C-alpha positions in Angstrom: 6.3 -20.3 -22.2 7.2 -22.6 -19.4 7.4 -19.7 -16.9 4.0 -18.5 -18.1 2.5 -21.9 -17.6 4.0 -22.1 -14.0 2.7 -18.7 -13.3 -0.8 -19.5 -14.6 -0.8 -22.8 -12.6 0.1 -20.9 -9.4 -2.5 -18.3 -10.1 -5.1 -20.9 -10.7 -4.2 -22.6 -7.4 -4.5 -19.3 -5.6 -8.0 -18.8 -7.0 -9.0 -22.3 -6.0 -7.8 -21.7 -2.4 -9.5 -18.3 -2.3 -12.8 -19.9 -3.4 -12.7 -22.3 -0.4 -11.6 -19.8 2.1 -14.4 -17.4 1.1 -16.5 -19.6 3.5 -14.3 -18.4 6.3 -15.2 -14.8 5.2 -18.9 -15.4 5.5 -18.5 -16.9 9.0 -16.1 -14.3 10.4 -18.0 -11.4 8.8 -20.9 -12.4 11.0 -18.6 -12.3 14.0 -17.1 -9.0 13.0 -20.5 -7.3 12.8 -21.0 -7.5 16.5 -17.4 -7.2 17.5 -17.5 -3.4 18.4 -21.2 -3.3 19.2 -21.7 -5.9 21.9 -19.3 -4.6 24.5 -21.1 -1.1 24.4 -24.5 -2.8 24.3 -23.8 -5.0 27.4 -22.0 -2.3 29.4 -24.0 0.8 28.5 -27.4 -0.3 27.5 -27.9 -3.4 29.7 -25.8 -1.8 32.6 -23.4 -4.7 33.3 -19.7 -4.0 34.4 -16.5 -4.8 32.2 -16.0 -8.1 33.7 -19.5 -9.3 32.6 -19.1 -7.7 29.2 -15.8 -9.4 28.6 -17.1 -12.8 29.9 -20.1 -12.7 27.7 -17.9 -11.9 24.6 -15.6 -14.8 25.6 -18.4 -17.3 25.8 -18.2 -17.6 22.1 -14.5 -18.5 22.2 -15.0 -21.1 24.9 -17.7 -22.8 22.8 -15.4 -22.7 19.8 -12.7 -24.4 21.9 -15.0 -27.4 22.6 -16.1 -27.6 19.0 -12.6 -27.7 17.5 -12.0 -31.4 18.4 -15.4 -32.4 17.0 -14.8 -30.5 13.9 -11.4 -31.9 13.3 -12.8 -35.4 13.6 -15.6 -34.7 11.2 -13.1 -33.2 8.6 -10.7 -36.2 8.9 -13.5 -38.8 8.8 -16.3 -37.3 6.6 -14.6 -34.3 4.9 -15.0 -30.6 5.5 -18.3 -29.9 3.7 -20.6 -31.3 6.6 -18.6 -29.1 9.1 -19.0 -26.0 7.1 -22.7 -26.6 6.5 -23.2 -27.0 10.2 -21.3 -23.9 10.9 -23.6 -21.8 8.6 -26.8 -23.1 10.2 -25.3 -22.0 13.6 -24.7 -18.5 12.4 -28.3 -18.2 11.0 -29.6 -19.4 14.4 -27.3 -17.0 16.2 -28.6 -14.1 14.0 -32.2 -14.9 15.0 -31.3 -14.8 18.7 -29.4 -11.6 18.3 -32.5 -9.9 17.0 -34.5 -11.2 20.0 -31.7 -10.1 22.4 -31.6 -6.6 21.0 -35.4 -6.1 21.0 -35.6 -7.2 24.7 -33.0 -4.8 26.0 -35.6 -3.3 28.4 -35.3 -6.6 30.3 -31.5 -6.7 30.9 -31.5 -10.2 32.4 -33.6 -11.8 29.6 -31.6 -9.9 26.9 -28.2 -11.0 28.4 -29.4 -14.7 28.7 -30.5 -14.7 25.1 -27.3 -13.0 24.0 -25.3 -15.7 25.7 -27.1 -18.5 23.8 -26.4 -16.4 20.6 -22.8 -16.3 21.6 -22.7 -20.0 22.1 -24.1 -20.6 18.7 -21.6 -18.2 17.1 -18.8 -20.1 18.9 -20.2 -23.3 17.5 -20.2 -21.9 14.1 -16.7 -20.6 14.5 -15.4 -23.9 15.7 -16.9 -25.8 12.8 -15.7 -23.2 10.1 -12.4 -22.4 11.7 -10.1 -25.0 10.0 -12.5 -26.6 7.7 -12.0 -24.3 4.5 -8.3 -24.7 4.9 -8.6 -28.5 4.9 -11.0 -28.3 2.1 -8.5 -26.2 0.0 -5.6 -28.6 1.0 -7.6 -31.6 -0.2 -8.1 -30.0 -3.5 -4.6 -28.4 -4.2 -2.3 -30.6 -2.0 -0.5 -30.2 1.3 2.4 -28.5 -0.3 0.3 -25.4 -0.3 -0.6 -25.5 3.4 1.1 -22.2 4.2 -0.7 -20.4 1.4 -4.1 -22.0 2.5 -3.6 -21.0 6.1 -2.4 -17.4 5.0 -5.4 -16.9 2.7 -7.7 -18.2 5.3 -6.4 -15.5 7.7 -6.9 -12.8 5.1 -10.5 -13.9 4.7 -10.8 -13.9 8.5 -9.5 -10.5 9.2 -10.7 -8.7 6.1 -14.1 -9.8 7.2 -13.4 -8.3 10.6 -12.1 -5.1 9.0 -15.3 -4.7 7.1 -17.7 -6.1 9.6 -16.7 -4.0 12.7 -17.2 -0.5 11.3 -20.3 -1.7 9.3 -21.8 -3.1 12.5 -21.2 0.4 14.2 -22.8 2.2 11.3 -25.8 -0.2 11.2 -26.3 0.1 15.0 -26.4 3.9 14.8 -28.3 4.3 11.6 -30.7 1.3 11.4 -30.7 -0.1 14.9 -29.1 -3.2 16.5 -31.7 -5.5 15.0 -30.3 -5.0 11.5 -27.1 -6.6 12.5 -28.9 -9.8 13.5 -30.8 -9.7 10.1 -27.6 -9.3 8.1 -26.0 -12.2 10.1 -28.9 -14.4 9.0 -28.5 -13.3 5.3 -24.7 -13.9 5.4 -25.3 -17.3 6.9 -27.7 -18.2 4.1 -25.2 -17.1 1.4 -22.5 -19.2 3.1 -24.8 -22.2 3.3 -25.6 -22.0 -0.4 -22.0 -21.6 -1.3 -21.0 -24.7 0.7 -23.7 -26.7 -0.8 -22.4 -25.9 -4.4 -18.8 -27.0 -3.6 -17.7 -30.7 -4.2 -17.5 -32.9 -1.2 -13.9 -33.9 -0.8 -12.4 -36.4 1.7 -8.9 -37.6 2.3 -8.1 -41.3 2.2 -5.3 -42.7 4.3 -4.1 -46.2 5.1 -2.4 -45.1 8.3 -4.3 -45.2 11.6 -4.8 -41.8 13.0 -3.8 -40.8 16.5 -6.4 -39.6 19.1 -7.1 -35.9 19.4 -5.4 -35.7 22.8 -2.1 -37.1 21.2 -2.4 -34.7 18.3 -3.1 -31.9 20.8 0.1 -32.8 22.7 2.2 -32.8 19.5 1.1 -29.2 18.5 0.9 -27.7 22.0 4.4 -26.1 22.1 3.5 -24.1 19.0 -0.1 -23.5 20.2 1.3 -22.0 23.4 3.1 -19.3 21.5 -0.1 -18.6 19.5 -2.2 -18.4 22.6 0.1 -15.8 24.1 0.2 -13.7 21.0 -3.6 -13.9 20.7 -4.1 -12.0 24.0 -2.8 -8.9 22.2 -5.5 -9.2 19.5 -8.2 -10.3 22.1 -7.6 -7.3 24.2 -7.7 -4.9 21.2 -10.8 -6.5 19.6 -12.8 -6.8 22.9 -11.9 -3.7 24.8 -11.0 -1.0 22.2 -14.5 0.6 22.1 -14.4 0.8 26.0 -10.8 2.1 25.9 -11.7 4.8 23.4 -14.8 5.8 25.5 -12.5 6.0 28.6 -10.0 8.3 26.7 -13.0 10.2 25.2 -11.8 9.5 21.7 -14.0 8.9 18.6 -14.0 6.2 15.8 -12.9 3.1 18.0 -13.9 0.7 15.1 -11.1 2.4 13.0 -8.6 0.6 15.2 -10.1 -2.8 14.4 -10.0 -1.9 10.7 -6.4 -0.6 10.9 -5.4 -3.8 12.7 -7.1 -5.9 10.0 -5.8 -4.0 7.0 -2.1 -4.3 8.2 -2.9 -7.9 9.1 -3.9 -8.5 5.5 -0.9 -6.6 4.2 1.4 -8.9 6.3 -0.3 -12.0 4.9 -0.2 -10.8 1.3 3.4 -9.5 1.1 5.4 -11.5 3.6 3.7 -15.0 3.8 6.4 -16.5 1.5 8.9 -15.7 4.3 7.5 -18.7 6.2 8.8 -21.2 3.6 12.0 -19.3 3.1 13.1 -18.7 6.6 11.0 -21.2 8.7 7.9 -20.7 10.9 9.8 -20.3 14.2 12.1 -17.4 12.9 9.0 -15.7 11.3 7.0 -16.0 14.5 9.9 -14.3 16.6 10.0 -11.3 14.3 6.2 -11.1 14.3 5.8 -11.3 18.1 8.5 -8.6 18.4 6.4 -6.3 16.2 3.2 -7.1 18.0 4.7 -6.3 21.3 5.8 -2.9 20.0 2.3 -2.3 18.8 1.0 -2.9 22.3 3.6 -0.6 23.6 2.4 2.1 21.3 -1.3 1.6 22.3 -0.1 1.8 26.0 1.7 5.1 25.6 -0.7 6.7 23.1 -2.0 10.1 24.0 -4.3 10.5 21.0 -6.5 8.4 18.8 -4.0 8.7 15.8 -1.2 7.2 18.0 -3.6 4.4 19.0 -4.5 3.8 15.4 -0.8 3.4 14.6 -0.4 1.0 17.6 -3.3 -1.1 16.3 -1.8 -1.2 12.8 1.5 -2.3 14.1 -0.1 -5.0 16.2 -2.1 -6.2 13.1 1.2 -6.5 11.1 3.0 -8.3 14.0 0.2 -10.7 14.6 -0.4 -11.4 10.8 2.0 -14.3 10.4 2.0 -15.8 13.8 -0.9 -18.3 13.1 0.5 -19.6 9.7 4.2 -19.6 10.9 3.5 -21.7 13.9 0.8 -23.5 12.3 3.0 -24.9 9.5 5.4 -26.1 12.1 2.6 -27.7 14.1 0.9 -29.6 11.2 4.2 -30.9 10.0 4.5 -32.8 13.3 1.6 -35.1 12.6 0.8 -37.8 10.0 -1.5 -37.3 7.0 -4.6 -38.8 8.6 -4.5 -36.3 11.4 -4.1 -33.0 9.5 -7.6 -31.9 10.1 -7.4 -32.8 13.8 -4.0 -31.0 14.0 -5.3 -27.8 12.5 -8.3 -28.1 14.9 -6.1 -28.8 17.9 -3.8 -25.9 17.0 -6.9 -23.6 16.7 -7.9 -24.6 20.2 -5.1 -22.4 21.5 -6.3 -19.2 20.0 -9.8 -20.1 21.4 -8.3 -20.5 24.8 -6.5 -17.3 24.3 -9.5 -15.3 23.3 -11.7 -17.1 25.8 -9.7 -16.1 28.8 -8.8 -12.6 27.4 -12.2 -11.1 28.1 -12.6 -11.9 31.8 -8.9 -11.6 32.4 -8.4 -8.2 30.9 -11.8 -7.2 32.2 -10.5 -7.9 35.7 -7.4 -5.9 35.0 -9.4 -3.0 34.0 -11.8 -3.2 36.8 -9.0 -3.7 39.5 -6.3 -1.5 38.2 -7.8 0.8 35.6 -8.4 0.8 31.9 -5.0 2.3 31.2 -3.4 -1.0 32.4 -4.9 -3.4 29.8 -2.3 -2.8 27.1 0.8 -3.0 29.2 -0.6 -6.3 30.7 -1.2 -7.6 27.1 2.3 -6.5 26.0 3.8 -8.7 28.8 1.7 -11.7 27.6 2.9 -11.2 24.0 6.5 -10.9 25.2 5.9 -14.2 27.0 5.0 -15.7 23.7 8.2 -14.4 22.3 10.1 -16.2 24.9 8.2 -19.4 24.0 9.2 -19.1 20.3 12.8 -18.4 21.2 13.0 -21.6 23.3 11.5 -23.6 20.5 14.1 -22.1 18.1 16.9 -23.0 20.5 15.5 -26.6 20.8 15.2 -26.9 17.1 18.8 -25.8 16.8 19.9 -28.5 19.2 18.0 -31.2 17.2 19.7 -30.2 14.0 23.0 -30.4 15.7 22.3 -33.9 17.1 21.2 -35.1 13.7 24.4 -33.8 12.0 26.6 -35.3 14.7 25.2 -38.8 13.8 27.0 -38.4 10.4 
């Protein structure tokens, strides 16, 4: 009977967490709809080169970067609800601008300008919703469920991309690009209604919180590993449609789906490894697998092989964020948990923000075939960072033991 009660309690906790991180699903579903459509739209229909295409996509992540600190402060001082409501309003406005941009494609300069503003609003929405549902869930179920909350949040994130990317391609072909903007507006309205219906929760702490810059410094070693790992995902998500077109392969969106499905599998079946073995050890294994996925994508001679590489990359990347995130959040006091998750999230924004123009430069200067070997080297550098963190952690433990 006791085991049943504990199991029922655990299941209830998981349902509560899932209810909050569904807000992440709404936000990232809107992002996923355009993920495989916009690079082709900018490069083929508007006629801009790969550097411009990558830069416009990356504008979103740059805006997200700037919004993280603001969102973290709102969450710590006023609770997650205002941040999530703001994010959904941003997605709704971004959807409206998307429709205008798609309808004015005959004027490439005007269309691109409007699209940039849409990307900025999308980045604002992503920055505000990024860590807010996780904090909302933690306020409800307690900080001991941090790893579960982060893992579930990632599942909501990448399952939305897995569904949104191919759906966006289908809508673009079957209904027209304008329909993607319309669905973005609808999803934003659903998310807004869902956020309003949830209770406003806020943490109460007696201790004085640190500044965002101090928190940022505390989490930066772990964020550096995350940023390097994120370049692999950023390259895949931003350039896979152009890479498939270069190789004369079909079904590029299936790579994003394969990545996302294996990402979710990793989160569902292996998330417990973080508490069992520690975040650093798990991240080392994950980065090794992700680098192998990049290697397969580099050497792929068919779309099936590329699909396998994308799946391997998704499995490897799956636990990097929660594994390093748990370690990062544990370094700050209770009053800074929201800021810590926001500061930690800045690193994935930096990663995705620079990936577009950086990898676009590699493609333009050396050829499209070099984008995945370049990304593999970046992921391997992340592996080195995590290995150094593990060595340092081992030294700290030895010093603590020597005191006794």
